[in-house]
C-alpha positions as a LaTeX table, in Angstrom:
\begin{tabular}{lrrr}
\hline
Residue & $x$ (\AA) & $y$ (\AA) & $z$ (\AA) \\
\hline
Met1 & 62.11 & 143.06 & $-192.89$ \\
Gln2 & 62.44 & 143.58 & $-189.14$ \\
Ala3 & 60.79 & 147.02 & $-189.49$ \\
Lys4 & 57.79 & 145.50 & $-191.27$ \\
Val5 & 57.44 & 142.79 & $-188.64$ \\
Leu6 & 57.59 & 145.38 & $-185.85$ \\
Leu7 & 55.06 & 147.65 & $-187.57$ \\
Arg8 & 52.71 & 144.68 & $-188.04$ \\
Ala9 & 53.06 & 143.84 & $-184.37$ \\
Leu10 & 52.27 & 147.43 & $-183.43$ \\
Leu11 & 49.16 & 147.35 & $-185.60$ \\
Val12 & 47.99 & 144.11 & $-183.98$ \\
Thr13 & 48.57 & 145.70 & $-180.58$ \\
Ala14 & 46.54 & 148.74 & $-181.63$ \\
Met15 & 43.65 & 146.60 & $-182.78$ \\
Ala16 & 43.77 & 144.59 & $-179.57$ \\
Ser17 & 43.73 & 147.79 & $-177.54$ \\
Ala18 & 40.75 & 149.06 & $-179.52$ \\
Thr19 & 38.92 & 145.80 & $-179.00$ \\
Ala20 & 39.63 & 145.97 & $-175.28$ \\
Phe21 & 38.32 & 149.53 & $-175.20$ \\
Tyr22 & 35.14 & 148.49 & $-176.99$ \\
Gly23 & 34.68 & 145.62 & $-174.58$ \\
Met24 & 35.05 & 147.93 & $-171.59$ \\
Ala25 & 32.52 & 150.36 & $-173.05$ \\
Ala26 & 29.93 & 147.61 & $-173.33$ \\
Ser27 & 30.82 & 145.64 & $-170.23$ \\
Ala28 & 28.99 & 145.23 & $-166.96$ \\
Asp29 & 31.36 & 147.80 & $-165.48$ \\
Ser30 & 29.62 & 150.50 & $-167.52$ \\
Val31 & 26.36 & 149.99 & $-165.66$ \\
Gln32 & 25.82 & 152.35 & $-162.75$ \\
Ser33 & 22.31 & 151.52 & $-161.53$ \\
Val34 & 18.90 & 150.01 & $-162.14$ \\
Ser35 & 15.88 & 151.81 & $-160.69$ \\
Ser36 & 14.30 & 150.23 & $-157.63$ \\
Val37 & 11.21 & 149.14 & $-159.57$ \\
Val38 & 12.35 & 146.58 & $-162.14$ \\
Leu39 & 8.92 & 146.22 & $-163.73$ \\
Ser40 & 5.60 & 147.94 & $-163.08$ \\
Val41 & 2.27 & 146.86 & $-164.61$ \\
Thr42 & $-0.87$ & 148.96 & $-164.23$ \\
Ala43 & $-4.39$ & 147.95 & $-165.27$ \\
Thr44 & $-7.34$ & 150.32 & $-165.47$ \\
Ser45 & $-10.78$ & 148.77 & $-165.92$ \\
Gly46 & $-13.80$ & 151.03 & $-165.75$ \\
Ser47 & $-13.20$ & 153.48 & $-162.90$ \\
Asn48 & $-10.77$ & 151.20 & $-161.04$ \\
Thr49 & $-6.98$ & 151.04 & $-161.27$ \\
Gly50 & $-4.53$ & 148.54 & $-159.81$ \\
Thr51 & $-0.76$ & 148.13 & $-160.04$ \\
Trp52 & 1.61 & 145.19 & $-159.65$ \\
Gln53 & 5.36 & 145.77 & $-159.24$ \\
Leu54 & 8.53 & 143.73 & $-159.30$ \\
Arg55 & 11.09 & 145.52 & $-157.12$ \\
Ser56 & 14.86 & 145.05 & $-157.05$ \\
Leu57 & 14.54 & 143.94 & $-153.41$ \\
Asp58 & 12.52 & 140.95 & $-154.67$ \\
Leu59 & 15.44 & 139.70 & $-156.79$ \\
Pro60 & 18.05 & 137.21 & $-155.52$ \\
Asp61 & 20.90 & 139.42 & $-156.83$ \\
Pro62 & 19.76 & 142.93 & $-157.85$ \\
Ala63 & 23.39 & 143.96 & $-158.50$ \\
Ala64 & 23.97 & 141.22 & $-161.12$ \\
Ser65 & 25.17 & 142.35 & $-164.55$ \\
Ile66 & 22.29 & 140.39 & $-166.09$ \\
Ile67 & 18.93 & 140.45 & $-164.30$ \\
Thr68 & 16.34 & 137.89 & $-165.39$ \\
Trp69 & 12.97 & 137.20 & $-163.82$ \\
Ala70 & 9.98 & 135.12 & $-164.90$ \\
Ser71 & 6.65 & 134.68 & $-163.15$ \\
Ser72 & 5.91 & 131.20 & $-161.82$ \\
Gly73 & 2.15 & 131.45 & $-162.36$ \\
Pro74 & $-0.73$ & 133.85 & $-163.08$ \\
Ile75 & $-0.70$ & 137.22 & $-161.29$ \\
Asn76 & $-3.95$ & 139.05 & $-160.61$ \\
Ile77 & $-3.91$ & 142.84 & $-160.70$ \\
Met78 & $-6.24$ & 143.95 & $-157.96$ \\
Ser79 & $-8.22$ & 146.99 & $-156.92$ \\
Gly80 & $-9.25$ & 146.23 & $-153.37$ \\
Ala81 & $-10.97$ & 142.85 & $-153.55$ \\
Asp82 & $-11.69$ & 143.14 & $-157.29$ \\
Val83 & $-9.61$ & 141.41 & $-159.97$ \\
Leu84 & $-9.13$ & 143.94 & $-162.77$ \\
Ala85 & $-6.94$ & 141.84 & $-165.06$ \\
Thr86 & $-4.61$ & 138.86 & $-165.07$ \\
Leu87 & $-0.96$ & 138.56 & $-166.03$ \\
Asp88 & $-0.85$ & 134.98 & $-167.29$ \\
Gln89 & 2.91 & 135.30 & $-167.72$ \\
Val90 & 5.50 & 138.06 & $-167.44$ \\
Asn91 & 9.26 & 138.08 & $-168.02$ \\
Val92 & 11.94 & 140.75 & $-167.82$ \\
Arg93 & 15.64 & 140.65 & $-168.75$ \\
Ile94 & 18.04 & 143.52 & $-168.14$ \\
Asp95 & 21.53 & 143.11 & $-169.55$ \\
Ser96 & 24.45 & 145.37 & $-168.72$ \\
Asp97 & 25.42 & 145.80 & $-172.39$ \\
Pro98 & 22.86 & 147.68 & $-171.99$ \\
Gln99 & 19.73 & 145.90 & $-173.12$ \\
Val100 & 16.13 & 145.65 & $-171.86$ \\
Ser101 & 13.77 & 142.82 & $-172.87$ \\
Leu102 & 10.12 & 142.46 & $-171.84$ \\
Ser103 & 7.58 & 139.74 & $-172.58$ \\
Phe104 & 4.11 & 139.08 & $-171.24$ \\
Ala105 & 0.73 & 137.41 & $-171.67$ \\
Ala106 & $-2.25$ & 139.31 & $-170.25$ \\
Thr107 & $-6.03$ & 138.93 & $-170.13$ \\
Ala108 & $-8.48$ & 141.81 & $-169.70$ \\
Gly109 & $-11.15$ & 141.79 & $-167.02$ \\
Ser110 & $-14.88$ & 142.31 & $-167.25$ \\
Ala111 & $-14.47$ & 145.71 & $-168.95$ \\
Asp112 & $-12.14$ & 147.03 & $-171.63$ \\
Thr113 & $-8.78$ & 147.27 & $-169.86$ \\
Leu114 & $-5.91$ & 149.73 & $-170.23$ \\
Phe115 & $-2.57$ & 148.01 & $-169.60$ \\
Thr116 & 0.74 & 149.82 & $-169.06$ \\
Phe117 & 4.05 & 147.97 & $-168.63$ \\
Asn118 & 7.10 & 150.03 & $-167.57$ \\
Ser119 & 10.59 & 148.56 & $-167.29$ \\
Ala120 & 13.29 & 149.79 & $-164.95$ \\
Val121 & 15.38 & 152.76 & $-166.02$ \\
Val122 & 18.85 & 151.32 & $-166.64$ \\
Ser123 & 21.63 & 153.89 & $-166.11$ \\
Phe124 & 25.24 & 153.54 & $-167.28$ \\
Ala125 & 28.34 & 155.52 & $-168.21$ \\
Pro126 & 27.47 & 157.69 & $-171.25$ \\
Ile127 & 27.94 & 156.13 & $-174.69$ \\
Thr128 & 28.46 & 158.74 & $-177.40$ \\
Asn129 & 26.50 & 158.32 & $-180.65$ \\
Pro130 & 25.62 & 154.66 & $-180.02$ \\
Ala131 & 24.01 & 152.27 & $-182.47$ \\
Ala132 & 20.56 & 151.22 & $-181.26$ \\
Ser133 & 17.91 & 148.68 & $-182.19$ \\
Ala134 & 14.35 & 148.07 & $-181.00$ \\
Thr135 & 11.93 & 145.28 & $-181.85$ \\
Ala136 & 8.44 & 144.52 & $-180.48$ \\
Ala137 & 5.42 & 142.40 & $-181.29$ \\
Ile138 & 1.95 & 141.75 & $-179.83$ \\
Thr139 & $-0.43$ & 138.88 & $-180.60$ \\
Leu140 & $-4.11$ & 139.59 & $-179.93$ \\
Thr141 & $-6.52$ & 136.70 & $-179.26$ \\
Asp142 & $-10.32$ & 136.78 & $-179.19$ \\
Asn143 & $-11.51$ & 134.70 & $-176.22$ \\
Thr144 & $-15.25$ & 135.34 & $-176.47$ \\
Gly145 & $-16.06$ & 134.77 & $-180.13$ \\
Asp146 & $-17.24$ & 138.34 & $-180.78$ \\
Gly147 & $-13.98$ & 139.82 & $-182.07$ \\
Ala148 & $-11.22$ & 141.70 & $-180.30$ \\
Ser149 & $-9.23$ & 144.91 & $-180.64$ \\
Leu150 & $-6.04$ & 146.37 & $-179.21$ \\
Thr151 & $-5.38$ & 150.11 & $-179.36$ \\
Gly152 & $-1.95$ & 151.52 & $-178.56$ \\
Gln153 & $-1.61$ & 154.59 & $-176.37$ \\
Tyr154 & 1.54 & 156.06 & $-177.97$ \\
Ala155 & 1.96 & 158.16 & $-181.12$ \\
Gly156 & $-1.57$ & 159.50 & $-181.06$ \\
Asn157 & $-3.08$ & 156.16 & $-180.01$ \\
Ser158 & $-1.47$ & 154.31 & $-182.92$ \\
Ala159 & 1.47 & 152.45 & $-181.31$ \\
Ser160 & 1.69 & 150.10 & $-178.31$ \\
Tyr161 & 5.44 & 150.00 & $-177.58$ \\
Ser162 & 7.92 & 152.75 & $-176.72$ \\
Ala163 & 11.72 & 152.59 & $-176.41$ \\
Asp164 & 13.24 & 155.59 & $-174.60$ \\
Thr165 & 16.59 & 157.02 & $-173.54$ \\
Asn166 & 17.69 & 159.95 & $-171.40$ \\
Leu167 & 17.68 & 161.98 & $-174.65$ \\
Gly168 & 14.01 & 161.22 & $-175.33$ \\
Asn169 & 12.01 & 158.73 & $-177.33$ \\
Tyr170 & 13.92 & 156.46 & $-179.71$ \\
Ala171 & 11.07 & 154.44 & $-181.23$ \\
Met172 & 7.32 & 153.83 & $-181.04$ \\
Leu173 & 6.36 & 150.48 & $-182.52$ \\
Val174 & 3.50 & 147.95 & $-182.94$ \\
Pro175 & 0.46 & 149.38 & $-184.74$ \\
Asn176 & $-3.10$ & 148.75 & $-183.59$ \\
Thr177 & $-4.58$ & 145.35 & $-184.37$ \\
Ala178 & $-8.00$ & 143.69 & $-184.46$ \\
Val179 & $-9.45$ & 140.18 & $-184.73$ \\
Thr180 & $-12.71$ & 139.71 & $-186.64$ \\
Ser181 & $-12.86$ & 135.92 & $-186.92$ \\
Pro182 & $-14.38$ & 134.23 & $-183.84$ \\
Phe183 & $-11.68$ & 132.98 & $-181.45$ \\
Gly184 & $-8.98$ & 134.02 & $-183.92$ \\
Ser185 & $-5.60$ & 135.69 & $-183.40$ \\
Asn186 & $-3.68$ & 138.44 & $-185.12$ \\
Thr187 & $-0.12$ & 139.75 & $-184.66$ \\
Ser188 & 1.30 & 143.27 & $-185.05$ \\
Leu189 & 5.01 & 143.94 & $-184.95$ \\
Gly190 & 7.68 & 146.49 & $-185.68$ \\
Ser191 & 11.42 & 147.04 & $-185.61$ \\
Thr192 & 13.93 & 149.81 & $-186.18$ \\
Ser193 & 17.67 & 150.43 & $-185.90$ \\
Gly194 & 20.05 & 153.33 & $-186.29$ \\
Ala195 & 22.45 & 155.64 & $-184.50$ \\
Ile196 & 21.43 & 157.99 & $-181.70$ \\
Ser197 & 23.14 & 161.39 & $-181.73$ \\
Gly198 & 24.54 & 162.49 & $-178.39$ \\
Gly199 & 25.48 & 160.86 & $-175.11$ \\
Val200 & 23.12 & 158.06 & $-174.07$ \\
Ser201 & 23.29 & 157.22 & $-170.36$ \\
Ser202 & 19.99 & 155.41 & $-169.70$ \\
Ile203 & 17.36 & 153.30 & $-171.47$ \\
Asn204 & 13.93 & 151.89 & $-170.64$ \\
Ser205 & 10.99 & 150.23 & $-172.41$ \\
Ser206 & 7.21 & 150.29 & $-172.04$ \\
Phe207 & 3.98 & 148.93 & $-173.48$ \\
Ser208 & 0.63 & 150.71 & $-173.23$ \\
Phe209 & $-2.59$ & 149.55 & $-174.89$ \\
Leu210 & $-6.36$ & 149.27 & $-174.46$ \\
Leu211 & $-7.61$ & 145.68 & $-174.71$ \\
Thr212 & $-11.23$ & 144.60 & $-175.17$ \\
Lys213 & $-12.85$ & 142.82 & $-172.23$ \\
Tyr214 & $-12.00$ & 139.17 & $-171.55$ \\
Asp215 & $-9.61$ & 139.07 & $-174.53$ \\
Ser216 & $-5.87$ & 138.32 & $-174.37$ \\
Ala217 & $-2.65$ & 139.87 & $-175.62$ \\
Ser218 & 0.86 & 138.45 & $-175.55$ \\
Gly219 & 3.88 & 140.57 & $-176.34$ \\
Thr220 & 7.65 & 140.57 & $-176.57$ \\
Ser221 & 10.25 & 143.31 & $-177.03$ \\
Asn222 & 13.96 & 144.09 & $-176.99$ \\
Phe223 & 15.83 & 147.43 & $-176.89$ \\
Ser224 & 19.62 & 147.72 & $-176.91$ \\
Val225 & 22.37 & 150.29 & $-177.48$ \\
Val226 & 26.06 & 149.65 & $-178.23$ \\
Pro227 & 29.04 & 151.85 & $-179.17$ \\
Glu228 & 28.95 & 152.55 & $-182.90$ \\
Pro229 & 31.31 & 150.32 & $-184.96$ \\
Gly230 & 32.91 & 153.40 & $-186.53$ \\
Ser231 & 34.33 & 154.48 & $-183.18$ \\
Leu232 & 36.16 & 151.16 & $-182.87$ \\
Leu233 & 37.75 & 151.56 & $-186.30$ \\
Ala234 & 38.69 & 155.18 & $-185.59$ \\
Leu235 & 40.32 & 154.20 & $-182.33$ \\
Ala236 & 42.29 & 151.39 & $-183.97$ \\
Thr237 & 43.42 & 153.70 & $-186.78$ \\
Gly238 & 44.46 & 156.40 & $-184.33$ \\
Leu239 & 46.44 & 154.01 & $-182.16$ \\
Ala240 & 48.14 & 152.50 & $-185.19$ \\
Gly241 & 49.02 & 155.97 & $-186.47$ \\
Met242 & 50.50 & 157.08 & $-183.14$ \\
Met243 & 52.55 & 153.90 & $-182.89$ \\
Gly244 & 53.72 & 154.32 & $-186.48$ \\
Val245 & 54.91 & 157.87 & $-185.73$ \\
Ala246 & 56.72 & 156.65 & $-182.65$ \\
Phe247 & 58.37 & 153.90 & $-184.69$ \\
Arg248 & 59.55 & 156.33 & $-187.40$ \\
Arg249 & 60.97 & 158.69 & $-184.77$ \\
Arg250 & 62.90 & 155.86 & $-183.16$ \\
Ala251 & 64.13 & 154.75 & $-186.59$ \\
\hline
\end{tabular}
């Protein structure tokens, strides 16, 4: 009876150790750095291009394990004295798990406007064969009554959102969308999940799309990677096995 109780205690200890290991692998301590530009938005309208950036120096605590920022009002993207486009709202959240979330509302200028949103590159201690998930959506709104269209710039101009790692592209989501009813709206979305083979040590997200003049688009996205659940079970099993061998030798 005492042997069974001791073995059960060893197994509980092994599971606790595995859980602690998993927690460390996904904790804030695993994050090494966030690039100096937390979010960059570029608008190209006609022959003019302008860029707005949120830099880590603009944040109250750029070293925080969770970075969140939301605009307090509209932001004009300028080229000299010309307003090319307007960011009606923009939000970014970078979590040390790691996870990157972007959301925005944007309005094109007086010509069809190419928007590109690039998040920071989030670097961390390598995670081997992690589980990953990416979701994104864009709602297109016709503001002029003559219809609207949004054309993605990824995957041969067929997708508007890209989730990337140091190993390359993980997902391209959100197909092109159009609005034909006057002053109507339409939403395109996409999601995917699955393991990534290899050692992942950085992630970032981006949107890129061409929006018809004076029309609006609002979008949201999330991209995250975590250690695969199988590695936790394998670690627990291995620890339990080693402790069991040690117990039998002592017995």
